C-alpha positions in Angstrom: 65.3 32.7 140.1 63.5 29.5 141.2 64.4 26.0 140.0 65.9 22.8 141.2 68.8 23.2 143.8 69.4 19.8 144.4 67.9 16.4 144.8 67.4 13.9 147.7 67.3 10.3 147.1 65.6 8.0 149.5 64.9 4.3 150.2 65.9 1.8 147.4 68.6 2.7 144.9 67.2 3.2 141.6 69.2 0.3 140.1 67.6 -1.9 142.7 64.0 -0.6 142.6 60.7 -1.6 140.8 59.1 1.6 140.7 60.5 5.3 140.9 58.9 8.3 142.4 59.8 12.0 142.3 57.8 13.9 145.1 57.8 17.7 144.7 57.5 19.7 148.0 55.3 23.0 148.4 55.9 26.5 149.0 58.2 27.1 151.9 59.0 23.5 152.4 62.0 21.2 151.7 62.6 17.5 150.8 62.9 16.7 154.2 59.6 17.9 155.3 57.9 15.8 152.7 60.1 12.7 153.9 58.6 13.2 157.1 55.2 14.1 156.0 54.8 11.3 153.2 57.5 9.3 152.4 58.4 7.7 155.7 54.6 6.7 156.1 54.3 4.7 152.7 54.5 0.9 152.7 55.3 0.2 149.3 58.6 -1.8 148.7 61.3 -1.1 146.3 60.7 2.3 145.5 63.4 4.8 144.5 62.4 8.3 145.6 63.8 11.5 144.3 63.1 14.7 146.3 64.1 17.9 144.3 64.7 20.9 146.5 63.6 24.5 145.0 66.0 27.4 145.3 64.7 29.7 148.0 62.2 26.8 148.8 59.6 28.1 146.2 59.2 26.9 142.5 57.6 30.2 141.5 56.8 33.5 143.5 53.1 34.1 142.5 50.1 32.2 144.0 48.9 29.3 141.7 45.5 31.1 141.1 47.2 34.7 140.0 47.1 35.5 136.3 50.1 34.3 134.7 52.8 37.2 134.1 56.2 37.1 132.2 57.9 36.8 135.3 55.8 33.7 136.4 56.0 32.2 133.1 59.9 32.5 133.3 60.1 31.1 136.8 57.7 28.4 136.1 59.6 27.4 132.8 62.9 27.2 134.7 61.2 25.0 137.5 59.6 22.7 134.8 62.9 22.3 133.1 64.4 21.1 136.3 61.5 18.5 137.0 61.8 17.5 133.3 65.7 16.7 134.0 65.0 15.1 137.1 62.7 12.5 135.2 65.1 12.1 132.5 68.0 11.5 134.9 66.1 8.9 137.1 65.0 7.0 134.1 68.4 6.7 133.0 69.4 5.3 136.2 66.8 2.7 135.8 65.6 2.3 132.3 62.2 0.8 131.8 60.8 1.3 135.3 57.4 3.1 135.7 57.6 6.5 137.3 55.3 8.5 139.5 55.4 12.1 139.8 53.8 13.5 143.0 53.5 16.8 145.0 52.0 18.7 147.6 50.4 22.1 147.5 52.8 24.3 145.0 54.7 21.0 144.4 51.3 19.4 143.0 50.3 22.4 140.9 54.3 21.9 139.3 53.3 18.5 138.7 50.3 19.0 137.0 51.8 21.7 134.9 54.5 19.3 134.1 52.1 16.5 133.0 50.2 19.3 130.7 53.5 19.7 128.7 53.2 16.2 127.6 57.2 16.1 127.9 59.0 13.3 129.8 55.6 11.9 130.8 55.3 10.1 134.2 53.4 6.8 134.3 51.1 8.6 136.9 50.7 11.5 138.8 49.7 12.4 142.3 48.7 16.2 142.9 47.9 16.4 146.6 46.0 20.0 147.1 46.7 21.2 143.7 45.4 23.1 140.6 46.7 24.7 137.2 48.9 27.5 137.5 47.3 30.6 136.2 43.8 31.2 135.2 41.5 29.7 132.4 41.9 32.6 129.9 45.8 32.4 130.3 47.4 30.5 127.3 48.6 27.1 129.2 49.9 23.9 128.0 47.4 21.2 127.1 49.2 18.1 125.9 48.5 15.5 128.6 48.9 12.2 127.6 45.5 10.5 127.3 44.7 7.9 129.8 47.6 9.3 132.1 46.4 8.1 135.5 45.9 11.1 137.7 45.1 11.5 141.6 43.8 15.0 142.4 42.9 16.3 145.8 41.8 19.6 147.7 40.7 20.7 150.9 37.1 22.4 150.9 38.3 25.6 152.4 42.2 25.4 151.7 43.8 28.9 152.0 46.3 28.4 149.1 44.2 26.3 146.5 40.3 27.2 146.4 38.1 24.5 145.6 37.1 26.2 142.8 40.6 26.2 141.1 40.8 22.4 142.0 37.5 21.8 140.0 38.8 23.8 137.1 41.7 21.5 137.0 39.7 18.5 137.1 37.9 19.7 134.3 40.9 20.3 132.2 42.1 16.6 133.1 39.0 15.3 132.1 38.8 16.9 128.7 42.4 15.6 128.3 41.2 12.1 128.8 43.0 11.5 132.1 42.1 8.6 134.0 41.2 10.7 137.0 40.4 10.3 140.6 39.6 13.1 142.7 38.9 13.9 146.8 37.9 16.8 148.3 38.2 16.8 152.1 36.0 19.0 154.2 37.7 21.2 156.8 41.0 19.6 156.3 44.3 21.7 157.3 46.6 22.6 154.6 48.6 19.1 154.8 48.8 15.5 153.3 46.2 13.4 154.8 46.5 9.7 155.6 43.6 8.9 152.6 46.2 10.8 150.1 49.1 8.8 151.4 47.3 5.5 150.8 46.5 6.5 147.3 50.2 7.1 146.6 50.9 3.8 148.4 48.3 2.0 145.9 49.9 3.7 142.8 53.4 2.5 143.7 52.4 -0.9 144.5 50.1 -1.5 141.4 52.9 -0.1 139.0 55.8 -2.1 140.9 53.7 -5.0 140.1 53.0 -4.2 136.6 49.8 -3.3 136.8 47.6 -0.3 135.7 46.9 1.7 138.8 43.4 1.3 140.2 43.5 4.1 142.6 41.1 2.3 144.8 42.5 3.4 148.5 39.7 4.1 150.8 38.3 7.7 151.4 
């Protein structure tokens, strides 16, 4: 059964940080992959990073764009419980600090699904190449905190997250009154780009300084 196997902590200890960040890896990946592709390229100081590891390198078995089945709902519920607990635990280590929930691909989808539960709500979400899990006719949580800053990105021809699914997620975020920025990258490989890294950097810097995230990183 998918779920959180363990958590890798990087950079500043939580009790010495100014901002917290949980970064969720994609299918077939690991915290080490995300550290190499994203975390080590960030410049924001005083950030405590927590990188959950999925059992079996997957947060759920199905594709994000497949209709929800009982099996997928059970796997998704287990993984979401793990993310919620990771947020709660990290906040207990550093009470009062702002927290960013971010992820890539399947990790971005899981981050969005957590945000839509309305529980243990982060202070900002960065979903790199993400969408909702399931299809529009599925019963899905829709309790996003109004005004939540959300960054959502996609590639124009991504093999895992079609641009149509990205657009559907953007629509749902807009209806839920998220403070939303979206980017679509033409012909981008299935990887995190320098623009996305700069955007996450800006979220962390703004929150560490006590500012509302402006999401002004250049495209």
